[in-house]
A tleap script that builds the chain and sets N, CA, C and O, in Angstrom:
source leaprc.protein.ff14SB
mol = sequence {
  NMET PRO GLU GLU ARG PRO GLU SER GLY LYS
  ALA GLY ASP GLU THR ALA VAL GLU ARG ILE
  ASP HIE ASP ILE ASP ARG LYS LEU ARG SER
  ARG ALA GLU GLY LYS ARG GLY VAL TRP PHE
  GLY PHE GLY MET PHE GLY LEU ILE GLY TRP
  SER VAL ALA VAL PRO GLY LEU ALA GLY LEU
  ALA PHE GLY MET TRP LEU ASP ARG ALA PHE
  PRO GLY ARG VAL SER TRP THR LEU THR PHE
  LEU VAL VAL GLY VAL ALA LEU GLY CYS PHE
  ASN ALA TRP TYR TRP VAL LYS HIE GLU GLY
  ARG PRO CARG
}
set mol.1.N position { 0.972 -0.918 0.144 }
set mol.1.CA position { 0.065 -0.064 -0.074 }
set mol.1.C position { 0.992 1.346 0.044 }
set mol.1.O position { 0.635 2.455 -0.353 }
set mol.2.N position { 2.056 1.068 0.583 }
set mol.2.CA position { 2.781 2.440 0.762 }
set mol.2.C position { 3.349 2.513 -0.593 }
set mol.2.O position { 3.601 1.468 -1.194 }
set mol.3.N position { 3.631 3.985 -1.270 }
set mol.3.CA position { 4.135 4.124 -2.302 }
set mol.3.C position { 5.526 4.018 -2.171 }
set mol.3.O position { 6.038 4.056 -1.052 }
set mol.4.N position { 6.380 3.854 -3.471 }
set mol.4.CA position { 7.890 3.935 -3.428 }
set mol.4.C position { 8.391 5.403 -3.163 }
set mol.4.O position { 7.841 6.291 -3.815 }
set mol.5.N position { 9.110 5.653 -2.513 }
set mol.5.CA position { 9.697 7.024 -2.231 }
set mol.5.C position { 11.100 6.997 -2.664 }
set mol.5.O position { 11.800 6.014 -2.420 }
set mol.6.N position { 11.606 8.151 -3.372 }
set mol.6.CA position { 13.104 8.372 -3.433 }
set mol.6.C position { 13.858 8.376 -2.192 }
set mol.6.O position { 13.520 9.031 -1.206 }
set mol.7.N position { 14.867 7.646 -2.254 }
set mol.7.CA position { 15.900 7.498 -1.236 }
set mol.7.C position { 16.711 8.686 -1.399 }
set mol.7.O position { 17.100 9.137 -2.476 }
set mol.8.N position { 16.950 9.190 -0.168 }
set mol.8.CA position { 17.798 10.657 -0.007 }
set mol.8.C position { 19.038 10.185 0.551 }
set mol.8.O position { 20.047 10.806 0.219 }
set mol.9.N position { 19.176 9.071 1.442 }
set mol.9.CA position { 20.252 8.940 2.008 }
set mol.9.C position { 20.324 9.379 3.434 }
set mol.9.O position { 21.268 9.104 4.174 }
set mol.10.N position { 19.283 10.072 3.778 }
set mol.10.CA position { 19.460 10.586 5.185 }
set mol.10.C position { 18.419 9.649 6.018 }
set mol.10.O position { 17.375 9.150 5.599 }
set mol.11.N position { 19.041 9.543 7.411 }
set mol.11.CA position { 18.178 8.648 8.240 }
set mol.11.C position { 17.188 9.329 8.849 }
set mol.11.O position { 16.265 8.634 9.274 }
set mol.12.N position { 17.097 10.883 9.065 }
set mol.12.CA position { 16.098 11.473 9.503 }
set mol.12.C position { 14.656 11.431 8.462 }
set mol.12.O position { 13.467 11.420 8.779 }
set mol.13.N position { 15.263 11.413 7.222 }
set mol.13.CA position { 13.860 10.994 6.284 }
set mol.13.C position { 13.193 9.872 6.361 }
set mol.13.O position { 12.000 9.829 6.061 }
set mol.14.N position { 13.856 8.838 6.765 }
set mol.14.CA position { 13.416 7.558 6.859 }
set mol.14.C position { 12.338 7.431 7.965 }
set mol.14.O position { 11.265 6.830 7.910 }
set mol.15.N position { 12.958 8.242 9.129 }
set mol.15.CA position { 11.985 8.262 10.569 }
set mol.15.C position { 10.746 9.288 10.390 }
set mol.15.O position { 9.693 9.216 11.024 }
set mol.16.N position { 11.053 10.212 9.456 }
set mol.16.CA position { 9.844 11.026 9.370 }
set mol.16.C position { 8.791 10.387 8.616 }
set mol.16.O position { 7.620 10.456 8.992 }
set mol.17.N position { 9.153 9.747 7.538 }
set mol.17.CA position { 8.316 9.088 6.573 }
set mol.17.C position { 7.576 7.878 7.364 }
set mol.17.O position { 6.402 7.594 7.126 }
set mol.18.N position { 8.392 7.163 8.362 }
set mol.18.CA position { 7.811 6.061 9.240 }
set mol.18.C position { 6.550 6.606 10.100 }
set mol.18.O position { 5.496 6.011 10.326 }
set mol.19.N position { 6.971 7.992 10.546 }
set mol.19.CA position { 6.108 8.658 11.541 }
set mol.19.C position { 4.831 9.082 10.964 }
set mol.19.O position { 3.771 9.058 11.588 }
set mol.20.N position { 4.994 9.548 9.508 }
set mol.20.CA position { 3.881 10.124 8.845 }
set mol.20.C position { 2.945 8.917 8.348 }
set mol.20.O position { 1.731 9.081 8.230 }
set mol.21.N position { 3.521 7.799 8.087 }
set mol.21.CA position { 2.940 6.585 7.869 }
set mol.21.C position { 2.033 6.280 8.889 }
set mol.21.O position { 0.822 6.206 8.678 }
set mol.22.N position { 2.612 6.075 10.121 }
set mol.22.CA position { 2.013 5.707 11.336 }
set mol.22.C position { 0.796 6.714 11.750 }
set mol.22.O position { -0.176 6.305 12.385 }
set mol.23.N position { 0.932 7.982 11.357 }
set mol.23.CA position { 0.043 8.938 11.725 }
set mol.23.C position { -1.419 8.492 10.931 }
set mol.23.O position { -2.523 8.264 11.426 }
set mol.24.N position { -0.923 8.460 9.346 }
set mol.24.CA position { -1.931 8.163 8.424 }
set mol.24.C position { -2.598 6.788 8.962 }
set mol.24.O position { -3.827 6.812 9.040 }
set mol.25.N position { -2.075 5.836 9.264 }
set mol.25.CA position { -2.658 4.521 9.742 }
set mol.25.C position { -3.530 4.995 10.996 }
set mol.25.O position { -4.733 4.733 11.006 }
set mol.26.N position { -3.066 5.540 11.824 }
set mol.26.CA position { -3.853 5.792 12.995 }
set mol.26.C position { -4.908 6.713 12.733 }
set mol.26.O position { -5.769 6.594 13.606 }
set mol.27.N position { -5.220 7.658 11.818 }
set mol.27.CA position { -6.150 8.481 11.557 }
set mol.27.C position { -7.246 7.546 10.780 }
set mol.27.O position { -8.398 7.655 11.200 }
set mol.28.N position { -7.022 6.640 9.693 }
set mol.28.CA position { -7.833 5.741 9.156 }
set mol.28.C position { -8.465 4.790 9.962 }
set mol.28.O position { -9.628 4.434 9.772 }
set mol.29.N position { -7.650 4.309 10.973 }
set mol.29.CA position { -8.234 3.382 12.110 }
set mol.29.C position { -9.493 4.052 12.896 }
set mol.29.O position { -10.569 3.486 13.094 }
set mol.30.N position { -9.130 5.427 13.322 }
set mol.30.CA position { -10.102 6.253 14.000 }
set mol.30.C position { -11.214 6.476 13.177 }
set mol.30.O position { -12.322 6.333 13.694 }
set mol.31.N position { -11.131 6.829 11.889 }
set mol.31.CA position { -12.371 7.083 11.126 }
set mol.31.C position { -13.024 5.686 10.908 }
set mol.31.O position { -14.247 5.710 10.774 }
set mol.32.N position { -12.450 4.554 10.856 }
set mol.32.CA position { -13.386 3.527 10.900 }
set mol.32.C position { -13.928 2.924 12.054 }
set mol.32.O position { -14.809 2.067 11.987 }
set mol.33.N position { -13.386 3.381 13.227 }
set mol.33.CA position { -14.224 3.173 14.721 }
set mol.33.C position { -15.352 3.860 14.767 }
set mol.33.O position { -16.383 3.345 15.198 }
set mol.34.N position { -15.291 5.248 14.281 }
set mol.34.CA position { -16.384 6.118 14.396 }
set mol.34.C position { -16.065 6.963 15.746 }
set mol.34.O position { -15.139 6.677 16.505 }
set mol.35.N position { -16.876 7.940 15.916 }
set mol.35.CA position { -16.574 8.867 17.143 }
set mol.35.C position { -17.129 8.168 18.356 }
set mol.35.O position { -18.115 7.431 18.320 }
set mol.36.N position { -16.369 8.475 19.521 }
set mol.36.CA position { -16.674 8.121 20.781 }
set mol.36.C position { -17.897 8.860 21.347 }
set mol.36.O position { -17.782 10.085 21.314 }
set mol.37.N position { -18.760 8.500 21.733 }
set mol.37.CA position { -19.959 9.199 22.372 }
set mol.37.C position { -19.948 9.987 23.448 }
set mol.37.O position { -18.818 10.163 23.903 }
set mol.38.N position { -20.744 10.476 23.964 }
set mol.38.CA position { -20.825 11.130 25.233 }
set mol.38.C position { -20.616 10.134 26.475 }
set mol.38.O position { -19.868 10.439 27.403 }
set mol.39.N position { -21.308 8.952 26.434 }
set mol.39.CA position { -21.313 8.299 27.175 }
set mol.39.C position { -19.999 7.541 27.433 }
set mol.39.O position { -19.884 6.834 28.434 }
set mol.40.N position { -18.836 7.710 26.382 }
set mol.40.CA position { -17.467 7.176 26.738 }
set mol.40.C position { -16.875 8.154 27.634 }
set mol.40.O position { -16.090 7.801 28.514 }
set mol.41.N position { -17.286 9.636 27.416 }
set mol.41.CA position { -16.723 10.431 27.999 }
set mol.41.C position { -17.164 10.437 29.667 }
set mol.41.O position { -16.403 10.844 30.545 }
set mol.42.N position { -18.334 9.986 29.883 }
set mol.42.CA position { -18.868 9.938 31.247 }
set mol.42.C position { -18.407 8.722 32.024 }
set mol.42.O position { -18.335 8.556 33.242 }
set mol.43.N position { -18.119 7.930 31.040 }
set mol.43.CA position { -17.339 6.487 31.526 }
set mol.43.C position { -16.014 6.872 32.108 }
set mol.43.O position { -15.593 6.575 33.226 }
set mol.44.N position { -15.363 7.645 31.091 }
set mol.44.CA position { -13.886 7.937 31.624 }
set mol.44.C position { -13.954 8.908 32.620 }
set mol.44.O position { -13.027 8.937 33.430 }
set mol.45.N position { -14.846 9.693 32.721 }
set mol.45.CA position { -14.719 10.549 33.928 }
set mol.45.C position { -15.028 9.851 35.344 }
set mol.45.O position { -14.596 10.206 36.440 }
set mol.46.N position { -15.812 8.859 35.079 }
set mol.46.CA position { -16.143 8.086 36.246 }
set mol.46.C position { -15.024 7.257 36.486 }
set mol.46.O position { -14.645 7.349 37.654 }
set mol.47.N position { -14.367 6.484 35.793 }
set mol.47.CA position { -13.157 5.748 35.766 }
set mol.47.C position { -12.101 6.536 36.592 }
set mol.47.O position { -11.552 6.081 37.595 }
set mol.48.N position { -11.858 7.873 36.018 }
set mol.48.CA position { -10.683 8.637 36.542 }
set mol.48.C position { -11.177 8.953 37.929 }
set mol.48.O position { -10.322 8.743 38.789 }
set mol.49.N position { -12.310 9.394 38.366 }
set mol.49.CA position { -12.759 9.568 39.657 }
set mol.49.C position { -12.487 8.572 40.516 }
set mol.49.O position { -11.631 8.733 41.387 }
set mol.50.N position { -13.219 7.340 40.379 }
set mol.50.CA position { -12.962 6.120 41.307 }
set mol.50.C position { -11.599 5.757 41.383 }
set mol.50.O position { -11.194 5.221 42.414 }
set mol.51.N position { -10.694 6.012 40.266 }
set mol.51.CA position { -9.449 5.434 40.521 }
set mol.51.C position { -8.583 6.548 41.192 }
set mol.51.O position { -7.418 6.180 41.345 }
set mol.52.N position { -8.857 7.860 41.649 }
set mol.52.CA position { -8.374 8.597 42.620 }
set mol.52.C position { -8.836 8.410 43.898 }
set mol.52.O position { -8.082 8.369 44.871 }
set mol.53.N position { -10.334 8.264 43.972 }
set mol.53.CA position { -11.108 8.340 45.197 }
set mol.53.C position { -10.650 7.183 46.001 }
set mol.53.O position { -10.218 7.268 47.150 }
set mol.54.N position { -10.799 5.883 45.178 }
set mol.54.CA position { -10.561 4.833 46.032 }
set mol.54.C position { -9.216 4.691 46.785 }
set mol.54.O position { -9.226 4.615 48.013 }
set mol.55.N position { -8.247 4.660 46.198 }
set mol.55.CA position { -6.776 4.560 46.808 }
set mol.55.C position { -6.799 5.645 47.961 }
set mol.55.O position { -6.452 5.326 49.098 }
set mol.56.N position { -7.175 6.814 47.684 }
set mol.56.CA position { -7.274 8.059 48.793 }
set mol.56.C position { -8.074 7.682 49.921 }
set mol.56.O position { -7.731 8.032 51.050 }
set mol.57.N position { -9.099 7.008 49.726 }
set mol.57.CA position { -9.967 6.546 50.895 }
set mol.57.C position { -9.491 5.532 51.684 }
set mol.57.O position { -9.634 5.520 52.907 }
set mol.58.N position { -8.756 4.412 50.854 }
set mol.58.CA position { -8.034 3.349 51.600 }
set mol.58.C position { -6.680 3.711 52.273 }
set mol.58.O position { -6.160 2.987 53.123 }
set mol.59.N position { -6.122 4.930 51.817 }
set mol.59.CA position { -5.123 5.471 52.516 }
set mol.59.C position { -5.322 6.213 53.655 }
set mol.59.O position { -4.501 6.313 54.567 }
set mol.60.N position { -6.532 6.799 53.608 }
set mol.60.CA position { -6.960 7.490 54.875 }
set mol.60.C position { -7.564 6.589 56.001 }
set mol.60.O position { -7.378 6.885 57.181 }
set mol.61.N position { -8.309 5.458 55.625 }
set mol.61.CA position { -8.518 4.483 56.565 }
set mol.61.C position { -7.318 3.762 57.271 }
set mol.61.O position { -7.265 3.587 58.488 }
set mol.62.N position { -6.403 3.379 56.415 }
set mol.62.CA position { -5.253 2.969 56.948 }
set mol.62.C position { -4.457 3.687 57.716 }
set mol.62.O position { -3.762 3.207 58.611 }
set mol.63.N position { -4.521 5.068 57.365 }
set mol.63.CA position { -3.886 5.964 58.126 }
set mol.63.C position { -4.379 6.244 59.600 }
set mol.63.O position { -3.665 6.554 60.553 }
set mol.64.N position { -5.702 6.076 59.589 }
set mol.64.CA position { -6.495 6.667 60.820 }
set mol.64.C position { -6.315 5.063 61.830 }
set mol.64.O position { -6.395 5.078 63.058 }
set mol.65.N position { -6.112 4.007 61.162 }
set mol.65.CA position { -6.035 2.968 62.016 }
set mol.65.C position { -4.475 3.007 62.658 }
set mol.65.O position { -4.259 2.711 63.834 }
set mol.66.N position { -3.392 3.428 61.686 }
set mol.66.CA position { -2.104 3.617 62.295 }
set mol.66.C position { -2.064 4.538 63.367 }
set mol.66.O position { -1.284 4.381 64.306 }
set mol.67.N position { -2.946 5.602 63.283 }
set mol.67.CA position { -2.820 6.565 64.183 }
set mol.67.C position { -3.454 6.156 65.725 }
set mol.67.O position { -3.035 6.523 66.822 }
set mol.68.N position { -4.544 5.319 65.431 }
set mol.68.CA position { -5.200 4.641 66.649 }
set mol.68.C position { -4.159 3.631 67.374 }
set mol.68.O position { -4.039 3.595 68.598 }
set mol.69.N position { -3.527 2.933 66.612 }
set mol.69.CA position { -2.624 1.621 66.940 }
set mol.69.C position { -1.299 2.202 67.171 }
set mol.69.O position { -0.652 1.675 68.075 }
set mol.70.N position { -0.742 3.214 66.520 }
set mol.70.CA position { 0.649 3.707 67.145 }
set mol.70.C position { 0.541 5.175 66.964 }
set mol.70.O position { 0.745 5.719 65.879 }
set mol.71.N position { 0.164 5.906 68.221 }
set mol.71.CA position { -0.016 7.475 68.162 }
set mol.71.C position { 1.534 7.989 68.260 }
set mol.71.O position { 2.520 7.356 68.637 }
set mol.72.N position { 1.454 9.114 67.876 }
set mol.72.CA position { 3.050 9.663 67.821 }
set mol.72.C position { 2.882 11.234 67.357 }
set mol.72.O position { 1.843 11.887 67.457 }
set mol.73.N position { 4.047 11.659 66.866 }
set mol.73.CA position { 4.218 12.923 66.396 }
set mol.73.C position { 3.815 12.970 65.055 }
set mol.73.O position { 3.353 14.050 64.687 }
set mol.74.N position { 3.888 11.927 64.112 }
set mol.74.CA position { 3.345 11.851 62.715 }
set mol.74.C position { 2.183 11.555 62.514 }
set mol.74.O position { 1.732 10.656 63.224 }
set mol.75.N position { 1.385 12.111 61.615 }
set mol.75.CA position { 0.261 12.201 61.522 }
set mol.75.C position { -0.002 10.879 60.277 }
set mol.75.O position { 0.067 11.246 59.104 }
set mol.76.N position { -0.253 9.602 60.513 }
set mol.76.CA position { -0.257 8.672 59.639 }
set mol.76.C position { -1.518 8.865 58.855 }
set mol.76.O position { -1.546 8.432 57.704 }
set mol.77.N position { -2.510 9.440 59.331 }
set mol.77.CA position { -3.681 9.662 58.315 }
set mol.77.C position { -3.515 10.649 57.412 }
set mol.77.O position { -4.127 10.493 56.356 }
set mol.78.N position { -2.763 11.767 57.546 }
set mol.78.CA position { -2.509 12.648 56.343 }
set mol.78.C position { -1.289 12.055 55.632 }
set mol.78.O position { -1.291 12.293 54.424 }
set mol.79.N position { -0.315 11.389 56.050 }
set mol.79.CA position { 0.723 10.859 55.367 }
set mol.79.C position { -0.072 9.720 54.143 }
set mol.79.O position { 0.201 9.698 52.943 }
set mol.80.N position { -0.946 8.964 54.747 }
set mol.80.CA position { -1.396 8.089 53.746 }
set mol.80.C position { -2.596 8.386 52.988 }
set mol.80.O position { -3.031 7.677 52.082 }
set mol.81.N position { -3.131 9.513 53.419 }
set mol.81.CA position { -3.980 10.095 52.489 }
set mol.81.C position { -3.290 10.656 51.161 }
set mol.81.O position { -3.735 10.451 50.032 }
set mol.82.N position { -2.296 11.292 51.414 }
set mol.82.CA position { -1.489 11.886 50.476 }
set mol.82.C position { -0.852 10.818 49.738 }
set mol.82.O position { -0.711 11.053 48.538 }
set mol.83.N position { -0.448 9.743 50.145 }
set mol.83.CA position { 0.104 8.567 49.456 }
set mol.83.C position { -0.961 7.979 48.552 }
set mol.83.O position { -0.728 7.599 47.405 }
set mol.84.N position { -2.066 7.932 49.104 }
set mol.84.CA position { -3.143 7.338 48.448 }
set mol.84.C position { -3.807 8.050 47.139 }
set mol.84.O position { -4.298 7.522 46.142 }
set mol.85.N position { -3.657 9.417 47.474 }
set mol.85.CA position { -4.217 10.350 46.253 }
set mol.85.C position { -3.370 10.285 45.307 }
set mol.85.O position { -3.782 10.310 44.147 }
set mol.86.N position { -1.805 10.174 45.624 }
set mol.86.CA position { -0.878 10.150 44.466 }
set mol.86.C position { -0.860 8.945 43.823 }
set mol.86.O position { -0.724 8.887 42.601 }
set mol.87.N position { -1.004 7.802 44.637 }
set mol.87.CA position { -1.247 6.426 43.866 }
set mol.87.C position { -2.477 6.506 42.995 }
set mol.87.O position { -2.420 5.888 41.933 }
set mol.88.N position { -3.632 7.203 43.292 }
set mol.88.CA position { -4.779 7.321 42.658 }
set mol.88.C position { -4.492 8.288 41.137 }
set mol.88.O position { -4.900 8.043 40.002 }
set mol.89.N position { -3.767 9.272 41.554 }
set mol.89.CA position { -3.445 10.024 40.370 }
set mol.89.C position { -2.548 9.383 39.297 }
set mol.89.O position { -2.652 9.659 38.102 }
set mol.90.N position { -1.609 8.459 39.831 }
set mol.90.CA position { -0.847 7.816 38.934 }
set mol.90.C position { -1.845 6.879 37.954 }
set mol.90.O position { -1.951 6.739 36.735 }
set mol.91.N position { -2.582 6.260 39.235 }
set mol.91.CA position { -3.625 4.886 38.311 }
set mol.91.C position { -4.455 5.863 37.230 }
set mol.91.O position { -4.609 5.443 36.084 }
set mol.92.N position { -4.928 7.028 37.571 }
set mol.92.CA position { -5.864 7.671 36.656 }
set mol.92.C position { -4.827 8.103 35.304 }
set mol.92.O position { -5.224 8.042 34.140 }
set mol.93.N position { -3.657 8.474 35.636 }
set mol.93.CA position { -2.862 8.812 34.452 }
set mol.93.C position { -2.614 7.764 33.416 }
set mol.93.O position { -2.570 7.938 32.198 }
set mol.94.N position { -2.459 6.667 34.069 }
set mol.94.CA position { -2.092 5.342 33.533 }
set mol.94.C position { -3.330 5.168 32.817 }
set mol.94.O position { -3.096 5.105 31.610 }
set mol.95.N position { -4.589 5.064 33.096 }
set mol.95.CA position { -5.857 4.651 32.366 }
set mol.95.C position { -6.155 5.882 31.126 }
set mol.95.O position { -6.686 5.548 30.067 }
set mol.96.N position { -5.852 6.966 31.329 }
set mol.96.CA position { -6.341 7.922 30.693 }
set mol.96.C position { -5.173 7.829 29.117 }
set mol.96.O position { -5.464 7.950 27.927 }
set mol.97.N position { -3.890 7.580 29.766 }
set mol.97.CA position { -2.864 7.287 28.710 }
set mol.97.C position { -3.132 5.862 27.817 }
set mol.97.O position { -2.885 5.725 26.619 }
set mol.98.N position { -3.671 4.902 28.676 }
set mol.98.CA position { -4.150 3.609 27.998 }
set mol.98.C position { -5.362 3.864 27.137 }
set mol.98.O position { -5.461 3.222 26.092 }
set mol.99.N position { -6.206 4.654 27.438 }
set mol.99.CA position { -7.631 4.609 26.474 }
set mol.99.C position { -7.290 5.719 25.167 }
set mol.99.O position { -7.888 5.710 24.091 }
set mol.100.N position { -6.476 6.411 25.447 }
set mol.100.CA position { -6.020 7.432 24.420 }
set mol.100.C position { -5.117 6.810 23.137 }
set mol.100.O position { -5.054 7.290 22.005 }
set mol.101.N position { -4.524 5.762 23.574 }
set mol.101.CA position { -3.799 5.041 22.544 }
set mol.101.C position { -4.471 4.596 21.514 }
set mol.101.O position { -5.641 4.268 21.708 }
set mol.102.N position { -3.933 4.485 20.255 }
set mol.102.CA position { -4.740 3.831 19.171 }
set mol.102.C position { -4.570 2.519 19.071 }
set mol.102.O position { -3.493 1.933 19.187 }
set mol.103.N position { -5.692 2.005 18.841 }
set mol.103.CA position { -5.789 0.547 18.939 }
set mol.103.C position { -5.644 -0.102 17.735 }
set mol.103.O position { -5.706 -1.331 17.684 }
savepdb mol mol.pdb
quit
């Protein structure tokens, strides 16, 4: 399917041509799949929300348990809340990147 191209002898030209071919293939696949509807957007919004909320609440609960079991100067509740939200944000980033990838 790709046309024959004149060879210029530059390695940069080859990678540029490969990138253009890849972009064209991705665009054609996207057109064949059709538009993702509003329900896909709501689903993704929910997925991102839950992927941040669940680890955040789990970290909060674990931190509260640690504060009751081992009281001290450090607030384990706050520490694990921040850790849980950070893990949740990483998880959300992974899913957004995964869903945004061409299939």
